[in-house]
C-alpha positions as CSV (number, residue, x, y, z in Angstrom):
1,X,-16.7,32.0,-3.5
2,X,-15.8,32.1,0.2
3,X,-15.8,35.6,1.8
4,X,-12.1,35.2,2.6
5,X,-11.3,34.6,-1.0
6,X,-13.4,37.6,-1.9
7,X,-11.5,39.7,0.6
8,X,-8.1,38.5,-0.8
9,X,-9.1,39.4,-4.3
10,X,-10.3,42.8,-3.2
11,X,-7.1,43.4,-1.3
12,X,-5.1,42.7,-4.4
13,X,-7.4,44.5,-6.8
14,X,-5.0,47.4,-7.4
15,X,-2.4,46.5,-10.1
16,X,0.5,47.5,-7.7
17,X,-0.8,45.5,-4.7
18,X,1.9,43.0,-3.4
19,X,-1.0,40.5,-2.9
20,X,-2.2,40.5,-6.5
21,X,0.4,38.1,-7.9
22,X,2.3,37.3,-4.7
23,X,2.8,33.7,-5.8
24,X,5.1,34.8,-8.6
25,X,7.5,36.5,-6.3
26,X,7.8,34.1,-3.4
27,X,11.2,33.7,-1.7
28,X,11.6,30.0,-1.7
29,X,14.3,27.8,-0.2
30,X,16.8,27.0,-3.0
31,X,16.2,23.3,-2.9
32,X,12.5,23.8,-3.4
33,X,12.7,26.8,-5.8
34,X,14.8,24.9,-8.2
35,X,11.9,22.5,-8.8
36,X,8.8,24.7,-8.3
37,X,9.8,28.3,-8.3
38,X,8.6,29.1,-11.8
39,X,5.4,27.1,-11.5
40,X,3.6,29.0,-8.7
41,X,0.0,30.1,-9.1
42,X,-0.5,33.8,-8.4
43,X,-2.3,33.2,-5.1
44,X,-3.0,30.4,-2.5
45,X,-6.3,28.7,-2.0
46,X,-8.5,29.3,1.1
47,X,-10.7,26.4,2.4
48,X,-12.7,26.2,5.7
49,X,-10.9,24.0,8.2
50,X,-14.0,21.9,8.9
51,X,-14.3,21.1,5.1
52,X,-10.8,19.7,5.1
53,X,-11.2,17.8,8.3
54,X,-14.5,16.2,7.3
55,X,-13.0,15.1,4.0
56,X,-10.0,13.6,5.8
57,X,-12.3,11.8,8.3
58,X,-14.3,10.3,5.4
59,X,-11.1,9.3,3.6
60,X,-9.8,7.4,6.6
61,X,-13.1,5.6,6.9
62,X,-13.0,4.8,3.2
63,X,-9.6,3.3,3.6
64,X,-10.9,1.1,6.4
65,X,-13.7,0.0,4.1
66,X,-11.3,-0.8,1.3
67,X,-9.3,-3.1,3.5
68,X,-12.5,-5.1,4.2
69,X,-13.2,-5.6,0.5
70,X,-11.4,-9.0,0.3
71,X,-13.6,-10.3,3.1
72,X,-16.8,-8.8,1.9
73,X,-16.6,-9.7,-1.8
74,X,-13.9,-12.5,-2.1
75,X,-14.2,-14.6,1.0
76,X,-10.9,-13.2,2.3
77,X,-8.9,-14.1,-0.8
78,X,-6.7,-11.1,-1.5
79,X,-5.3,-12.8,-4.7
80,X,-8.8,-13.0,-6.0
81,X,-9.3,-9.3,-5.3
82,X,-6.0,-8.5,-7.2
83,X,-7.2,-10.6,-10.2
84,X,-10.5,-8.8,-10.2
85,X,-8.6,-5.5,-10.3
86,X,-6.6,-6.7,-13.4
87,X,-3.3,-6.6,-11.6
88,X,-0.5,-8.5,-13.3
89,X,0.4,-11.8,-11.6
90,X,3.9,-10.6,-10.4
91,X,2.5,-7.4,-8.9
92,X,-0.3,-9.3,-7.3
93,X,2.0,-11.8,-5.7
94,X,4.2,-9.0,-4.2
95,X,1.1,-7.2,-3.0
96,X,-0.4,-10.3,-1.4
97,X,2.9,-11.0,0.3
98,X,2.7,-7.5,1.7
99,X,-0.7,-8.2,3.2
100,X,0.6,-11.4,4.7
101,X,3.5,-9.6,6.4
102,X,1.3,-6.9,7.8
103,X,0.4,-3.6,6.1
104,X,2.2,-0.3,6.8
105,X,-0.2,2.2,8.5
106,X,-2.2,4.4,6.2
107,X,-0.1,6.9,4.2
108,X,-2.1,8.4,1.3
109,X,-2.6,11.5,-0.7
110,X,-6.0,11.3,-2.6
111,X,-6.7,13.8,-5.3
112,X,-10.0,15.6,-4.9
113,X,-12.3,18.2,-6.4
114,X,-13.9,20.7,-4.2
115,X,-17.3,22.3,-4.9
116,X,-17.2,25.0,-2.2
117,X,-18.9,22.9,0.4
118,X,-17.4,19.4,0.3
119,X,-14.7,17.3,-1.4
120,X,-15.0,14.2,-3.6
121,X,-12.2,11.8,-4.5
122,X,-10.9,11.4,-8.0
123,X,-8.2,8.8,-7.1
124,X,-6.7,7.4,-4.0
125,X,-2.8,7.5,-4.4
126,X,-1.9,5.3,-1.4
127,X,1.8,4.6,-0.7
128,X,5.1,6.3,0.1
129,X,5.8,7.4,-3.5
130,X,3.8,10.6,-3.3
131,X,4.5,14.0,-4.6
132,X,3.8,17.2,-2.7
133,X,5.6,16.1,0.5
134,X,7.6,19.4,0.7
135,X,4.8,21.7,-0.1
136,X,4.7,23.5,3.3
137,X,7.6,25.6,2.0
138,X,5.1,27.6,0.0
139,X,2.9,28.4,3.1
140,X,6.1,29.6,4.8
141,X,7.1,31.7,1.8
142,X,3.7,33.5,1.8
143,X,4.0,34.2,5.5
144,X,7.3,35.9,4.9
145,X,5.4,38.6,2.8
146,X,4.4,41.3,5.3
147,X,1.2,42.2,3.5
148,X,0.1,38.5,3.4
149,X,1.1,38.0,7.0
150,X,-1.2,40.8,8.0
151,X,-4.0,39.4,5.8
152,X,-3.5,35.9,7.4
153,X,-3.6,37.4,10.9
154,X,-6.8,39.4,10.2
155,X,-8.6,36.3,8.9
156,X,-7.0,33.8,11.4
157,X,-5.6,31.6,8.6
158,X,-3.8,28.4,9.4
159,X,-2.3,25.4,7.7
160,X,-1.0,21.9,8.6
161,X,2.8,21.4,8.1
162,X,2.9,18.4,5.7
163,X,6.6,17.9,6.3
164,X,6.1,17.8,10.1
165,X,3.3,15.3,9.7
166,X,5.6,13.1,7.7
167,X,8.2,13.4,10.4
168,X,5.5,12.3,13.0
169,X,4.6,9.3,10.8
170,X,8.3,8.3,10.3
171,X,9.1,8.5,14.0
172,X,6.1,6.4,14.9
173,X,6.9,3.8,12.2
174,X,10.6,3.6,13.2
175,X,10.0,3.6,17.0
176,X,10.3,-0.2,17.2
177,X,13.7,0.0,15.4
178,X,15.1,3.2,17.0
179,X,13.6,3.1,20.4
180,X,12.2,6.6,19.8
181,X,15.2,8.3,18.4
182,X,14.9,10.2,15.1
183,X,15.3,7.6,12.3
184,X,17.8,7.7,9.4
185,X,15.8,7.2,6.2
186,X,16.9,5.8,2.9
187,X,14.8,7.1,0.0
188,X,15.1,4.1,-2.4
189,X,14.2,4.2,-6.0
190,X,15.0,2.8,-9.5
191,X,17.0,4.3,-12.3
192,X,14.3,6.0,-14.4
193,X,12.8,7.9,-11.4
194,X,16.1,8.9,-10.0
195,X,17.1,10.6,-13.2
196,X,13.8,12.3,-13.7
197,X,13.1,13.4,-10.2
198,X,16.6,14.1,-9.0
199,X,15.9,17.7,-8.0
200,X,12.6,16.8,-6.4
201,X,14.4,14.3,-4.2
202,X,17.0,16.8,-3.1
203,X,14.1,19.2,-2.2
204,X,12.6,16.5,0.0
205,X,16.0,15.8,1.6
206,X,16.3,19.5,2.5
207,X,12.8,19.7,3.7
208,X,13.3,16.8,6.1
209,X,16.7,18.0,7.3
210,X,15.1,21.2,8.4
211,X,12.8,19.1,10.6
212,X,15.6,16.9,12.0
213,X,15.3,13.8,9.8
214,X,18.4,12.6,7.9
215,X,17.4,11.2,4.4
216,X,19.8,9.5,2.0
217,X,18.8,9.0,-1.6
218,X,19.9,5.7,-3.2
219,X,19.1,3.2,-5.9
220,X,17.6,0.1,-4.4
221,X,20.3,-2.1,-5.9
222,X,23.0,0.0,-4.0
223,X,21.6,-0.8,-0.5
224,X,24.0,-2.7,1.7
225,X,23.4,-4.8,4.7
226,X,25.3,-5.3,8.0
227,X,24.1,-7.4,10.9
228,X,20.7,-7.7,9.2
229,X,20.3,-3.9,9.0
230,X,20.2,-2.0,5.7
231,X,23.0,0.5,5.0
232,X,23.7,3.3,2.5
233,X,27.4,3.9,1.9
234,X,28.1,2.0,5.1
235,X,25.7,4.0,7.3
236,X,22.9,2.1,9.1
237,X,19.4,2.9,7.9
238,X,16.3,2.7,10.1
239,X,13.6,3.2,7.4
240,X,13.7,2.2,3.7
241,X,11.2,4.6,2.1
242,X,10.3,3.4,-1.4
243,X,9.7,6.0,-4.1
244,X,8.7,3.5,-6.8
245,X,5.2,2.1,-7.5
246,X,4.4,-1.6,-7.5
247,X,4.1,-1.6,-11.3
248,X,7.5,0.3,-11.7
249,X,9.5,-2.2,-9.7
250,X,7.8,-5.1,-11.4
251,X,8.8,-3.8,-14.8
252,X,12.4,-4.8,-13.9
253,X,13.4,-8.5,-14.0
254,X,15.5,-8.0,-10.9
255,X,12.6,-6.8,-8.7
256,X,12.6,-9.8,-6.4
257,X,16.4,-9.8,-6.1
258,X,16.4,-6.1,-5.1
259,X,13.5,-6.4,-2.7
260,X,14.6,-9.5,-0.9
261,X,17.2,-7.9,1.5
262,X,14.7,-5.0,2.1
263,X,11.9,-7.3,3.1
264,X,14.3,-9.5,5.1
265,X,15.5,-6.5,7.1
266,X,11.9,-5.4,7.7
267,X,10.8,-8.9,8.9
268,X,13.8,-9.0,11.3
269,X,12.8,-5.6,12.8
270,X,16.1,-4.1,11.8
271,X,15.0,-1.6,9.1
272,X,11.3,-0.7,8.5
273,X,10.1,-0.9,4.9
274,X,7.8,2.0,4.1
275,X,5.3,1.6,2.6
276,X,4.4,-2.0,2.2
277,X,3.6,-3.1,-1.3
278,X,-0.1,-3.9,-0.6
279,X,-0.7,-0.1,-0.8
280,X,-0.7,-0.8,-4.6
281,X,-4.0,-2.6,-4.2
282,X,-5.6,0.4,-2.6
283,X,-4.2,2.8,-5.1
284,X,-5.9,0.9,-7.9
285,X,-8.9,2.9,-9.2
286,X,-10.8,-0.4,-9.7
287,X,-11.3,-0.8,-6.0
288,X,-13.5,2.3,-6.0
289,X,-15.7,0.4,-8.5
290,X,-15.9,-2.5,-6.1
291,X,-17.0,-0.2,-3.3
292,X,-19.7,1.0,-5.7
293,X,-20.8,-2.6,-6.2
294,X,-21.0,-3.1,-2.4
295,X,-23.1,0.0,-2.2
296,X,-25.5,-1.2,-4.9
297,X,-25.8,-4.6,-3.3
298,X,-26.7,-3.3,0.1
299,X,-23.4,-4.6,1.6
300,X,-22.6,-1.4,3.6
301,X,-23.9,-0.2,6.9
302,X,-25.9,3.0,6.9
303,X,-22.9,5.0,8.1
304,X,-20.6,3.4,5.4
305,X,-23.2,4.1,2.7
306,X,-23.5,7.7,3.8
307,X,-19.7,8.1,3.7
308,X,-19.4,6.6,0.3
309,X,-22.2,8.8,-1.0
310,X,-20.4,11.9,0.3
311,X,-16.8,11.3,-0.9
312,X,-16.8,8.7,-3.7
313,X,-18.2,9.5,-7.2
314,X,-20.1,6.9,-9.2
315,X,-17.3,4.5,-10.5
316,X,-17.7,1.1,-12.2
317,X,-15.4,-1.3,-13.9
318,X,-15.7,-1.3,-17.7
319,X,-17.4,-4.4,-19.0
320,X,-19.7,-5.3,-22.0
321,X,-22.8,-4.6,-19.9
322,X,-21.6,-1.0,-19.4
323,X,-20.7,0.0,-22.9
324,X,-24.1,1.2,-24.1
325,X,-24.7,3.2,-21.0
326,X,-21.2,4.8,-21.2
327,X,-21.8,5.6,-24.9
328,X,-25.1,7.3,-24.1
329,X,-23.7,9.3,-21.2
330,X,-20.4,10.4,-22.8
331,X,-20.5,14.0,-21.7
332,X,-20.6,13.2,-18.0
333,X,-18.2,10.3,-17.9
334,X,-14.4,9.8,-17.8
335,X,-12.4,6.6,-18.6
336,X,-9.4,5.8,-16.4
337,X,-7.0,2.9,-16.3
338,X,-7.1,0.9,-13.0
339,X,-3.5,1.6,-12.3
340,X,-0.9,4.1,-13.6
341,X,0.2,7.6,-12.9
342,X,0.3,11.1,-14.5
343,X,-3.0,10.8,-16.2
344,X,-1.8,8.3,-18.7
345,X,-4.7,6.6,-20.5
346,X,-7.4,8.9,-19.1
347,X,-10.1,9.9,-21.6
348,X,-12.6,12.5,-20.7
349,X,-15.9,12.0,-22.6
350,X,-16.6,15.7,-22.9
351,X,-13.2,16.3,-24.6
352,X,-13.4,13.8,-27.5
353,X,-15.7,13.0,-30.4
354,X,-18.4,10.3,-30.2
355,X,-16.4,8.1,-32.5
356,X,-13.2,8.5,-30.4
357,X,-15.2,7.8,-27.2
358,X,-16.7,4.6,-28.7
359,X,-13.2,3.4,-29.8
360,X,-11.8,4.1,-26.3
361,X,-14.6,2.1,-24.7
362,X,-13.9,-0.8,-27.0
363,X,-10.2,-0.6,-26.1
364,X,-11.0,-0.4,-22.4
365,X,-12.8,-3.8,-22.7
366,X,-9.5,-5.5,-23.2
367,X,-7.8,-3.8,-20.2
368,X,-8.4,-3.0,-16.6
369,X,-10.4,0.2,-16.9
370,X,-13.0,2.1,-14.9
371,X,-15.6,4.6,-15.9
372,X,-16.3,7.4,-13.5
373,X,-18.8,10.2,-13.3
374,X,-17.6,13.7,-14.0
375,X,-17.1,15.4,-10.6
376,X,-18.3,19.0,-10.3
377,X,-15.7,21.4,-9.0
378,X,-15.7,25.1,-8.1
379,X,-13.5,27.3,-10.3
380,X,-11.1,29.7,-8.6
381,X,-10.5,33.2,-9.7
382,X,-6.8,33.9,-10.0
383,X,-5.3,37.4,-10.8
384,X,-2.9,38.1,-13.6
385,X,-1.0,41.3,-13.9
386,X,-4.0,43.0,-15.6
387,X,-7.0,40.7,-15.3
388,X,-8.5,37.8,-13.5
389,X,-8.8,34.2,-14.9
390,X,-10.7,31.2,-13.7
391,X,-8.7,28.1,-12.8
392,X,-9.6,24.5,-12.0
393,X,-7.8,23.2,-8.9
394,X,-7.2,19.6,-7.9
395,X,-6.5,19.2,-4.2
396,X,-3.9,16.7,-3.0
397,X,-4.9,15.9,0.6
398,X,-2.5,14.0,2.8
399,X,-4.3,11.6,5.1
400,X,-2.2,9.4,7.4
401,X,-3.0,6.8,10.1
402,X,-2.9,9.6,12.7
403,X,-5.3,11.8,10.6
404,X,-5.3,14.9,8.4
405,X,-1.8,15.9,7.3
406,X,-2.2,18.9,5.0
407,X,-3.1,19.8,1.5
408,X,-1.6,21.4,-1.7
409,X,-3.1,22.2,-5.1
410,X,-2.3,21.6,-8.8
411,X,-4.3,23.7,-11.2
412,X,-4.9,24.5,-14.9
413,X,-7.0,27.3,-16.5
414,X,-10.6,26.1,-16.9
415,X,-10.0,25.4,-20.6
416,X,-6.7,23.6,-20.0
417,X,-8.0,20.0,-20.0
418,X,-9.2,17.3,-17.6
419,X,-5.8,15.9,-16.6
420,X,-4.1,18.3,-14.2
421,X,-0.5,17.4,-13.3
422,X,3.2,17.9,-14.2
423,X,2.9,16.5,-17.7
424,X,0.1,18.8,-18.7
425,X,1.8,22.0,-17.4
426,X,0.0,22.5,-14.1
427,X,0.7,25.3,-11.8
428,X,0.9,24.8,-8.0
429,X,0.0,26.5,-4.8
430,X,-0.6,25.9,-1.2
431,X,-3.8,25.9,1.0
432,X,-4.6,28.0,4.0
433,X,-7.4,26.9,6.2
434,X,-10.2,29.3,7.4
435,X,-11.2,28.8,11.0
436,X,-14.7,27.6,11.8
437,X,-17.1,30.3,13.0
């Protein structure tokens, strides 16, 4: 436990201390509080700034390595890479077309565990359809508490404004379209997501408006076009920001019909499409297994190998040659589908019986699955009204083309299970950085 965390727990040790469960009494902006107000962890996390920066540097280097995988393993054939990852033909075709048009600069939010000294990646989550984009609201809310403000000043705590980093990214992306003016952004999605995440999207709209960016939410089918530029309700749009995954759009038979005017406007330089669909390749968990193959075969430079050893856990694609090993090492392995979200299909070996694990391995042989080593993580003590309980946090770290862009946390009690997200009832909090000595 870091001394700053110890100091915070000590400061909130008295039951009537405002710091003890400050997270449960945050004054949040209405648009944000409607979504997350009742799901706040009792306190924030504190992480040394250099640990955050080192992880972000490794993640940027990892992304550069991932983009070289087609050349290193498939003779430059991106379609062959997509096939090796088990991507459906339709999704692969759209992703390959994205590569051919030119990829959008890196926009990612990997999920990571932290052991107190360094981070390791669980999955990569690359693309514009990321959650946590409005999370700086929680940092701001903590700093509106006088007692926390004094604690933060005493320990020189800081944070990176995720929303402002997104604004920086959007301005740079839109500059060829706008000439440098603030862009008007369409947040485009499909029906199922728009219904489920309606309040989340309103929260993002409000968060961006406070930073000078006008965001309009619309179904992709309702986009208009005028003089080659996309429109929403007749208003010109500079950036079309997709909030659907490659797999989600491909699930609809009208995908190409809906995407065609968006891609045409992007190619004409009239409305930037963000993020290009090739991000779906690099969000696939199977690509971490291919990096592992490169590492085993000696296909990495010394610096690349050291970076992979630091940030990437042992990950391999599930095949007949791996079943016996995976069965014998059940307690330290987890099965994950190559693509998908919200932990769907994940099986942690230490949570199931031997028979169930064996059956899951056999099922994984018929699909695109990876097996990954269990990543160690530091538990975090979190106060309740009358005790302290250990929680397991997952860090969502934003890493963009221009660098580190902030972090937030999802967490469950240590006995809450291996999948930590909305669907499993996770609580949330923000991260404050501790300055380097």
